[in-house]
NUDRENGU-368160 format. One record per residue (C-alpha): residue number from 1; residue in one letter; x, y, z. Coordinates in pm, 1 decimal. Each point is the difference from the previous one (the first is absolute). Example, Ala and Ser with C-alpha at 12.3 -4.5 7.8 and 13.67 -1.06 7.14 Angstrom:
! NUDRENGU-368160
SITE   i aa       xx       yy       zz
SITE   1  A   1230.0   -450.0    780.0
SITE   2  S    137.0    344.0    -66.0
***
This chain:
! NUDRENGU-368160
SITE   i aa       xx       yy       zz
SITE   1  X   5989.7   -791.4  -1560.3
SITE   2  X     38.3     89.3    367.1
SITE   3  X    -89.0   -254.1    270.8
SITE   4  X    -54.8     40.6    373.7
SITE   5  X    -78.8   -240.4    283.9
SITE   6  X   -285.0    103.6    231.1
SITE   7  X     47.9   -184.5    327.7
SITE   8  X   -293.5    -69.7    231.2
SITE   9  X     16.3    121.7    358.9
SITE  10  X   -100.5   -123.3    342.0
SITE  11  X   -124.1    211.9    284.7
SITE  12  X    160.4   -211.4    271.5
SITE  13  X   -163.7    233.9    252.2
SITE  14  X   -271.7    260.8    -47.3
SITE  15  X   -107.2    238.4    273.4
SITE  16  X   -262.9    260.5    -90.3
SITE  17  X     31.0    297.4    233.7
SITE  18  X   -291.3    216.7   -114.5
SITE  19  X   -184.7    163.8   -284.4
SITE  20  X    133.3    316.0   -161.1
SITE  21  X   -205.0    305.5    -99.9
SITE  22  X     54.1    -94.3   -366.6
SITE  23  X   -174.1   -334.9     55.5
SITE  24  X    315.6   -210.6    -11.2
SITE  25  X    127.3   -191.6    301.7
SITE  26  X    326.0     33.8    190.1
SITE  27  X    209.6   -316.6    -15.6
SITE  28  X    292.5   -154.3    181.4
SITE  29  X    101.6   -305.9   -201.3
SITE  30  X    302.2   -222.3    -58.2
SITE  31  X      7.8    -67.1   -374.8
SITE  32  X    228.2   -234.7   -194.3
SITE  33  X     17.9    -99.7   -365.7
SITE  34  X    -27.0   -356.6   -126.1
SITE  35  X    150.6   -210.2   -275.3
SITE  36  X   -355.2    -39.3   -135.3
SITE  37  X    -36.7    262.2   -272.8
SITE  38  X   -176.5    126.4   -310.2
SITE  39  X    204.7     85.0   -310.1
SITE  40  X    -70.5    316.2   -198.8
SITE  41  X    141.9     82.7   -341.7
SITE  42  X    -14.4    328.1   -193.3
SITE  43  X     56.5     74.0   -367.9
SITE  44  X      8.5    371.6    -87.3
SITE  45  X   -210.9    111.5   -295.6
SITE  46  X   -370.8     45.4    -63.3
SITE  47  X   -266.9    106.7    249.6
SITE  48  X     -5.5   -122.8    359.7
SITE  49  X   -134.0   -356.3     15.6
SITE  50  X     11.2   -302.4    228.8
SITE  51  X    -44.3   -371.2    -73.3
SITE  52  X      1.8   -304.7    224.1
SITE  53  X    -97.2   -366.5    -12.1
SITE  54  X   -181.6     47.4    333.9
SITE  55  X   -362.2      9.1   -112.6
SITE  56  X   -133.6    135.0    329.7
SITE  57  X    229.6    302.7     -3.4
SITE  58  X   -126.0    320.6   -163.1
SITE  59  X    240.4    140.4   -259.7
SITE  60  X   -170.5    338.7    -30.9
SITE  61  X     70.3    332.8    170.7
SITE  62  X   -109.8   -140.8    336.0
SITE  63  X    314.6   -214.2     12.6
SITE  64  X    278.0    143.9    216.6
SITE  65  X    255.0    -60.6   -276.2
SITE  66  X   -167.5    254.4   -228.9
SITE  67  X    -76.9    230.2    292.9
SITE  68  X    370.0     -0.9     90.2
SITE  69  X     99.9     63.9   -362.3
SITE  70  X   -223.8    306.6    -11.9
SITE  71  X    133.5    121.2    334.2
SITE  72  X    353.2    -28.6   -138.8
SITE  73  X   -105.4    187.0   -314.4
SITE  74  X   -147.8    279.1    210.6
SITE  75  X    343.2     61.4    154.7
SITE  76  X    195.8    -78.9   -319.2
SITE  77  X   -218.8    102.7   -296.6
SITE  78  X    260.6    -95.9   -261.1
SITE  79  X    -14.7   -368.5     96.6
SITE  80  X    -56.1   -230.5   -296.3
SITE  81  X   -320.5   -201.7     36.8
SITE  82  X     -7.2   -369.6    -77.1
SITE  83  X   -127.4   -349.6     67.9
SITE  84  X     11.9   -185.3    328.6
SITE  85  X    -44.7   -374.0     48.0
SITE  86  X    -55.1   -144.7    347.3
SITE  87  X     76.1   -359.8     94.0
SITE  88  X   -217.2    -27.7    310.9
SITE  89  X    103.8   -234.8    281.5
SITE  90  X   -112.3    196.0    309.6
SITE  91  X   -374.9    -44.0     55.6
SITE  92  X   -232.5    298.7     13.5
SITE  93  X   -188.6     97.1    314.6
SITE  94  X    250.1   -187.0    213.0
SITE  95  X    174.2    268.8    206.1
SITE  96  X    329.4    -90.6   -169.0
SITE  97  X     30.6    333.0   -180.1
SITE  98  X      0.1   -141.9   -350.5
SITE  99  X   -164.2    300.9   -162.7
SITE 100  X    218.0    247.9    188.7
SITE 101  X    311.7   -197.9    -87.0
SITE 102  X   -100.3     13.1   -366.5
SITE 103  X    -47.6    376.1     24.0
SITE 104  X    344.4     49.9    150.7
SITE 105  X    151.4   -228.0   -266.4
SITE 106  X   -165.1    221.3   -261.4
SITE 107  X    168.0    308.5    143.3
SITE 108  X    338.3   -174.6     12.0
SITE 109  X    -36.4   -122.6   -358.9
SITE 110  X    -91.9    342.2   -135.6
SITE 111  X    278.9    162.0    197.9
SITE 112  X    245.4   -250.1   -149.7
SITE 113  X   -136.0     48.0   -351.5
SITE 114  X     41.1    377.0     28.5
SITE 115  X    355.8     -9.9    132.5
SITE 116  X    -70.2     27.7    375.5
SITE 117  X   -134.0    357.5     24.6
SITE 118  X   -130.9    -65.0    353.6
SITE 119  X    173.8   -110.7    319.0
SITE 120  X   -147.4   -278.5    214.4
SITE 121  X   -134.2    263.1    238.4
SITE 122  X   -172.2    185.3   -282.3
SITE 123  X   -153.3   -324.3   -129.8
SITE 124  X   -133.6    -73.3    348.4
SITE 125  X   -177.9    335.8      0.0
SITE 126  X   -158.4    -74.9   -337.2
SITE 127  X    -94.3   -346.8    125.4
SITE 128  X   -181.5    154.4    297.7
SITE 129  X   -234.1    169.3   -248.2
SITE 130  X    -99.1   -341.0   -135.9
SITE 131  X    -64.4   -185.6    327.9
SITE 132  X     80.2      3.8    369.8
SITE 133  X    240.2   -295.1      1.4
SITE 134  X    147.4     58.4   -346.6
SITE 135  X    304.1    192.4    132.6
SITE 136  X    119.3   -310.6    184.1
SITE 137  X     29.1   -197.7   -323.3
SITE 138  X    229.1    251.3   -170.2
SITE 139  X    296.3   -125.1    204.7
SITE 140  X   -155.3   -287.6    199.7
SITE 141  X    204.4   -164.5    272.1
SITE 142  X    -75.9    -44.7    367.0
SITE 143  X   -164.0    318.0    119.8
SITE 144  X   -201.0    146.9    282.5
SITE 145  X   -297.2    161.3   -174.8
SITE 146  X   -177.9    288.4    172.4
SITE 147  X   -240.4    281.0    -86.2
SITE 148  X   -244.0   -121.0   -262.0
SITE 149  X    281.0   -206.4   -149.5
SITE 150  X    222.9    273.1   -137.4
SITE 151  X    240.2     29.5    297.5
SITE 152  X    264.2   -271.3    -29.9
SITE 153  X    287.0    -82.7    231.4
SITE 154  X    242.5   -289.6    -65.2
SITE 155  X      6.6   -248.4    286.5
SITE 156  X    329.0    -32.1    190.7
SITE 157  X    258.1   -228.9   -165.6
SITE 158  X    -27.4   -274.1    264.4
SITE 159  X   -375.9    -22.1    -44.8
SITE 160  X     28.7      5.3   -380.1
SITE 161  X    253.7   -283.5     11.4
SITE 162  X   -226.4   -205.3    228.1
SITE 163  X   -287.9     28.8   -248.0
SITE 164  X    193.4    -54.6   -323.1
SITE 165  X    -67.3   -330.4   -171.5
SITE 166  X   -263.5   -123.2    244.4
SITE 167  X   -235.3   -261.6   -144.5
SITE 168  X   -361.7    108.3    -42.7
SITE 169  X   -323.7   -184.7    -75.3
SITE 170  X   -274.4    210.2   -159.1
SITE 171  X   -366.2    -96.4    -22.1
SITE 172  X   -298.3    177.6   -152.1
SITE 173  X   -365.9   -103.0    -27.8
SITE 174  X   -191.0     30.1   -328.6
SITE 175  X   -112.9    350.9     99.3
SITE 176  X    186.8    325.3     55.1
SITE 177  X    -51.9    285.1    243.6
SITE 178  X    -14.1    358.9   -123.2
SITE 179  X    232.5    224.1    201.7
SITE 180  X   -267.7    270.4     61.3
SITE 181  X   -234.5   -271.7    128.7
SITE 182  X    252.8   -117.7    260.0
SITE 183  X     78.9    349.6    127.4
SITE 184  X   -368.5     96.7      6.2
SITE 185  X    -74.9   -303.9    214.7
SITE 186  X    274.9     97.3    245.1
SITE 187  X   -120.2    360.4      5.4
SITE 188  X   -342.0   -118.1    118.8
SITE 189  X    159.3   -166.3    301.1
SITE 190  X    228.7    296.2     80.6
SITE 191  X    241.5   -253.0    146.8
SITE 192  X    322.5    180.2    -81.3
SITE 193  X    332.0    -45.0    173.4
SITE 194  X    177.4    297.9    144.7
SITE 195  X    326.6    104.3   -161.8
SITE 196  X    168.7    -69.6    333.8
SITE 197  X   -128.2   -360.0     -5.2
SITE 198  X    116.8    -55.6   -356.1
SITE 199  X    342.0    149.8     69.7
SITE 200  X     48.4   -204.9    317.7
SITE 201  X    -88.0   -326.2   -175.7
SITE 202  X    235.2     86.6   -286.6
SITE 203  X    289.1     83.3    230.2
SITE 204  X    -56.5   -318.5    200.4
SITE 205  X     26.7   -209.0   -317.4
SITE 206  X    316.1    181.2   -106.1
SITE 207  X    164.3   -133.0    315.3
SITE 208  X    -64.8   -357.1   -125.1
SITE 209  X    -14.2     22.6   -382.1
SITE 210  X     39.3   -375.9    -51.1
SITE 211  X   -344.8    -50.2    154.9
SITE 212  X   -315.2     -2.2   -214.2
SITE 213  X   -112.4    362.8    -37.6
SITE 214  X   -348.2   -102.1   -115.3
SITE 215  X    -99.3    -62.5    361.6
SITE 216  X    -31.5    380.9     20.7
SITE 217  X   -316.9    -48.5   -202.3
SITE 218  X   -202.3    166.5   -273.0
SITE 219  X   -273.4    236.7    114.3
SITE 220  X   -200.1    -58.6   -318.2
SITE 221  X    -24.4   -375.3     49.6
SITE 222  X   -267.2     20.2    269.7
SITE 223  X   -267.6    174.2   -207.7
SITE 224  X     96.4   -192.3   -317.0
SITE 225  X    -16.4   -337.6    175.8
SITE 226  X   -329.6     95.8    160.1
SITE 227  X   -156.0     54.2   -342.2
SITE 228  X    176.6   -281.7   -186.0
SITE 229  X    -43.4   -297.5    231.5
SITE 230  X    141.0   -245.4   -254.7
SITE 231  X    335.5    174.0     33.0
SITE 232  X     -7.3     11.2    379.4
SITE 233  X   -106.5   -363.5     25.8
SITE 234  X    270.6   -121.3   -236.9
SITE 235  X    275.4    180.0    190.6
SITE 236  X   -127.5   -137.9    330.0
SITE 237  X    -13.1   -356.9   -135.1
SITE 238  X    345.7     23.6   -157.9
SITE 239  X    144.5    107.1    334.0
SITE 240  X   -178.2   -281.4    184.0
SITE 241  X     38.3   -281.8   -253.5
SITE 242  X    325.2     88.6   -179.9
SITE 243  X    180.1    193.8    272.1
SITE 244  X     60.5    296.4   -231.6
SITE 245  X   -127.2    344.5     96.3
SITE 246  X   -114.1    221.8   -286.7
SITE 247  X    -61.3    372.9     37.2
SITE 248  X   -149.3    244.8   -244.5
SITE 249  X    218.7    232.8   -203.7
SITE 250  X   -111.8    353.9    -76.8
SITE 251  X   -375.2     23.4    -52.2
SITE 252  X    -21.8   -367.2   -105.3
SITE 253  X   -124.3   -235.9   -113.7
SITE 254  X    342.8   -169.5    -20.0
SITE 255  X    155.7   -136.9    316.9
SITE 256  X    358.1   -106.0     65.9
SITE 257  X    210.1   -212.2    231.7
SITE 258  X    373.0     19.3     61.7
SITE 259  X    107.3   -364.1      6.4
SITE 260  X    308.4   -208.7     65.5
SITE 261  X    162.4   -203.1   -282.1
SITE 262  X   -142.7   -332.9    117.8
SITE 263  X   -366.0    107.5     -6.2
SITE 264  X   -177.1   -158.3   -302.6
SITE 265  X   -230.1    201.6   -225.7
SITE 266  X   -198.7   -290.0   -150.9
SITE 267  X   -227.3    -75.6    300.2
SITE 268  X    -98.3    365.2     23.6
SITE 269  X    -68.5     14.0   -371.7
SITE 270  X   -214.7   -313.0     17.1
SITE 271  X   -198.6    126.2    299.0
SITE 272  X    -73.6    337.6   -155.4
SITE 273  X   -112.4   -150.2   -328.9
SITE 274  X   -234.9   -227.4    195.5
SITE 275  X   -145.3    299.8    186.7
SITE 276  X     11.2    271.8   -267.6
SITE 277  X     -8.6   -200.5   -321.1
SITE 278  X    220.6     31.4   -305.2
SITE 279  X      8.9    379.3     36.7
SITE 280  X    228.6    -25.7    303.2
SITE 281  X    336.8    165.6    -71.2
SITE 282  X    299.3   -140.3    188.4
SITE 283  X    364.7     82.6    -74.1
SITE 284  X    339.8    -12.0    163.3
SITE 285  X    238.6    293.1    -28.9
SITE 286  X    268.9    181.0    200.4
SITE 287  X     73.4    344.0    132.3
SITE 288  X    249.0    160.6   -234.4
SITE 289  X    359.3     -9.3    121.5
***
């Protein structure tokens, strides 16, 4: 059996600088990986299959695990098929990259099982065929993500050190947000940043990397919050009543706050369950060191 950890990610910042001719959007985003993670195991032998205890997750060919396996097989036809099992901890439709992380873990597992025929760079190219942000999860880390998600640049060491180990609260309402829905809503507004604006904000933060980068914002949060008022209202009330500012990650619906060690989680958890019911998801994690 081969086992891989599929860490969730945070888009600490997300500037969208325009729509490409291929329909994708150009991004400028600071991305980090979290201790929160799924676990994927693989046993070679038999046809491709996927199981999971997560009842809401499809285990058919629509799942990115099996899509990634078939992408690997396209580039390495002699790969031995087998059975995957996914222990799901990262919620779906949250903007935390759970599905993409699982896809990248699939590629790493198969590469390991076959004796490492591909370099990390080659795996990233295969991952790009599966999904826009899948290449990030092949190596993870603290990266500046550009293009449609396939252009990755490690952040400078001082900035990476300032982010490592920071405490994070994550919240998610009982509903998710589909990534195409969020980008389509932004496209209707045509409210894109210029590349110059995104670069200037990024460079300004690099001068003070111990500050909270999330103040640079997430361009998708406006249209998502406008449609999902329960999410916008909860974040506003948490800031006013609890003194903790939450911002959306990726295309949502999960939001995050970088918090100091003394800030308690319980009052936030209690408030959200009162507003959103038992389906409110609230966890504490950290940025990977």
